[in-house]
N, C-alpha and C positions, 0 to 999 in steps of 0.2 A: 324756542331755543333748542339746539341739538348739538351733540359732539360726536365725532367719529375719528378714527385713525385712518389716514390716507396713506396707502402704500402704492406707489406708482413708479413705472419705468418710463423714461422719455428719451427721444432721440430726434434731433433736427433732421429734416428731409430737404432735398432739393425739390424744386417744383415738379420735375420729371418723375422723381420717386413717389411723391405725393399722388400725382395723377395716375401712376402705374398701380398703386394700391387701391385707389378708388375704382379703377376698371376691374381689378382682380376680385374685389368684393361686390361688384355690380351695384355700385352706389349711384342712385339717380339724383339729379339736382334737387328734387323736392325732399330728399332725406337730409339735406344740409340745412342747418338752422343757424341763426346769428345771435350772438350774445355779446354784451359789452361789460368789460371789467373796468371799474373806476377805482384807481389806486390812491391810497392815503399813507402819509408818514409825517414825521416832524421834519423841519428844515434840515436838521443835522442827521437825518436817517436813523433815528433811535430804534425803530422797529427792525429795519434792515440789519442794523448792527447786532441785534439779538437773534438773527436768522428767522425773524418773524415777518409776517406780511398782513396787511389789512386791505380788504377790497370790498366794494359793493358790486354785486353782479346783477345786471339787468337782463332778464330773459323774458321776452314778451312784455307783459305788464307787471311781472313780479320782480321784487328787489330783495336780495339777501345779502346781509353784511357778514363777511367771513374773516375770522382771525386764524391764521395758520402759524403754529408754533412747533419748533423742532422736538422730536422724540428720538429715542435710540434707533428705532426702525420707523420710518415714515414721519408724518406730520400729524399733530393734533389739530383738527379743524373744529372751530366753534362757529356755529351758524345762528344768525338772528334775523328773522323776517322783518322787513321794514315796509312802511307805507310809502307811497310815492312822495308824500309831503316830507317824511323823514329823510328820504334819499335826496330830495331837492334841497332841503336845509343843509345837509352835509356837503353837497357839491357847491352850492351857491353862497352859503353863509358860513361854512366851516363849523356848523353845529352838528356834531355826531350824537346819535341817540343814546340815552341811558340804557343800562342792561349789563349782562354778564361779560360782554366783550370789554366794556369800559373797565369793569372790575379786574379782569385778567391783565389788561394793559397796565393799569395802575399798580398791580402787584409787582410788575417789573420796573417800578420807579420811573415810568414814562408818563408824563402829564397828558391826559386825554385831551385837554383843551388846547394843546400845542400841535395836535395832529391836523394836517390840512390836505386838501385835494391836490393831487399831482397831475392827473390826466387820465385818459382812457385808452383802452386797447380793445379793438373790435375783433371778434373771432367768428369765422364761419366754421362750424363744427359738424362732424358726423360721428355718431356713437354706434358701435357694433358689439354685440355680445360675442365673446370669443374665448373659448377654452377656460371656463370658470372665472372669467374676468370681463372687463369692459375695455375694448379697444377704441381709442379716440383719435380721429384725424382732425387737425386744426390748421387753418390758414388764418394767421393773425396779422392785423394791420395796426400800426401805432407809430406816432412821431415820425412820419415820412419814411417808415420802414415796413417791410413785410417779411414774414417767414412762414415755414411749413414745419409741422411737428407731428410725431406719432407718440401717443401716450398709452400705457397699458395699466389699468387700475385693477388691483387684485387683493385678495384676503391673505394669501399665503406667499411670503416673500420668495422662498426658494423655488416653488413651483412656477411662480410668475416670472422669475428671472430666466428659467429654462425656456418657457414658452416664448418670452419676448426675444431672447437671443436666437431661437429657432426661426421666428418670424423675420427678423432682420436678415438672417442667412438666406432664407427662402427668396427674399427679394433682392439679395446681394447688396444690402445697404450697410455701409461701414458704421460701427458704433462711433458716435460723436459725443464729446462732452457737451451736455445740454443743461443750461441753467433754466430754472422755471421762468414763467412769463414775467412775473413781477421783476425779477432780476434783469432779464433782457430789456424790459421797459426802462428800468432805472439806469442801466448802462447806456442805453441810447439817449436818455434825458441828460445824463452826465456829459456825453460827447457833445451834445448841442449847446451846453452852457459853457463849454471851454473855448 
């Protein structure tokens, strides 16, 4: 189990902008890896309503359950490693594993037993060390939808903001209001159920 504060800047990209950045950073196909995010919430979106999110990320043969909770700056991420059996029980049987994440969710008066699997989002990702941070380019596919995004994860908010805005200017990319992946996923799911 681990916890960390996540400070990141993000911006949606067009496919052309995404491809232009890949070329500028000389990214080869073998540098792009695939991961899958499996999202969970209650039927009435109790986690989403507290600006929190719960996912299990599958990266290769590793599974990590992550709870993201809002903080004044950034998000508090609580990570809990899972076995493939625990991940399978969560997805197929709605049985989430015991641990600190359960405790944190229940501290917010959300019943852990009412959380269920909502679906998955596949991301083809490349990570680049860039000016004291981590630059991430994502191509995500979910619910008959796909999008492209740039993220910049940093330790220092002000320095990160300056570097991120300079990068967008360098590539002549307009700043776009960008919700995180789980919100884009839920918005798309909501459109499909109407």
